C-alpha positions in Angstrom: -64.6 263.9 62.2 -61.5 264.5 59.8 -60.0 264.4 56.2 -59.9 261.0 57.0 -61.9 259.2 59.5 -65.5 259.5 58.6 -68.8 257.6 60.0 -72.4 257.1 58.8 -73.8 258.3 62.3 -77.7 257.0 62.3 -79.7 260.0 64.1 -83.0 261.0 65.6 -83.2 257.4 67.1 -82.6 255.6 63.6 -80.5 252.4 63.6 -78.4 250.9 60.7 -77.4 247.8 59.5 -75.0 246.9 56.9 -76.2 243.9 54.6 -73.0 243.4 52.5 -73.1 244.3 48.6 -76.4 242.0 47.5 -78.7 243.1 44.3 -80.4 246.0 45.7 -83.5 245.6 43.7 -83.4 242.1 45.6 -83.6 243.6 49.2 -87.2 243.8 49.8 -89.3 245.7 52.5 -89.4 241.9 54.4 -85.5 241.7 54.0 -85.1 245.4 55.9 -88.0 244.0 58.7 -85.6 241.4 59.4 -81.9 243.0 59.4 -80.1 243.0 62.4 -80.1 246.8 63.4 -77.9 249.1 65.6 -77.5 252.6 66.6 -73.4 252.2 66.1 -72.2 254.4 63.2 -70.9 252.4 60.2 -66.9 253.1 59.7 -66.2 255.7 55.8 -63.2 256.5 57.1 -60.4 256.9 54.2 -58.8 253.8 54.9 -58.8 250.0 54.8 -61.8 249.9 57.5 -64.2 251.6 55.2 -67.4 249.9 55.0 -69.4 252.1 52.6 -67.6 250.9 49.4 -69.2 251.2 45.9 -71.6 248.5 45.7 -72.6 248.3 49.6 -76.1 248.1 50.8 -77.3 249.8 53.9 -80.4 249.3 55.4 -82.2 251.9 57.4 -84.9 251.4 60.2 -86.4 255.1 61.3 -86.7 256.1 64.7 -90.8 256.0 63.5 -90.1 252.7 62.9 -90.4 253.0 58.7 -87.8 251.2 56.6 -85.4 252.5 53.9 -82.4 251.2 51.8 -79.6 252.9 51.0 -76.9 251.8 48.0 -73.5 253.3 47.9 -72.7 254.3 44.2 -69.6 256.0 44.7 -67.4 257.0 47.9 -65.3 260.4 47.7 -65.3 263.5 49.4 -69.1 263.0 48.2 -70.9 259.9 49.4 -73.3 259.0 46.0 -75.9 257.0 47.1 -79.6 255.4 45.9 -82.0 255.0 47.9 -85.5 253.6 48.6 -88.0 254.3 51.3 -91.3 252.3 52.5 -94.2 252.9 54.9 
């Protein structure tokens, strides 16, 4: 939105679920298939409301029903992530 207010916004029918800070490798496709997804953006603002802190894991369900998981590695001007996709 601006230099302070930012969001991770799902596009193209995708939905997101913030899973907290679990061990990334322990988040399985089964875990992703049962997550509580929403089309709402996740707050990534440069404020205390930022939910995209290092170590956070975000589940993704695409508009075509596929799954992915994202781990936030670093937060700043650029968002550093690790991701895994599933068929």
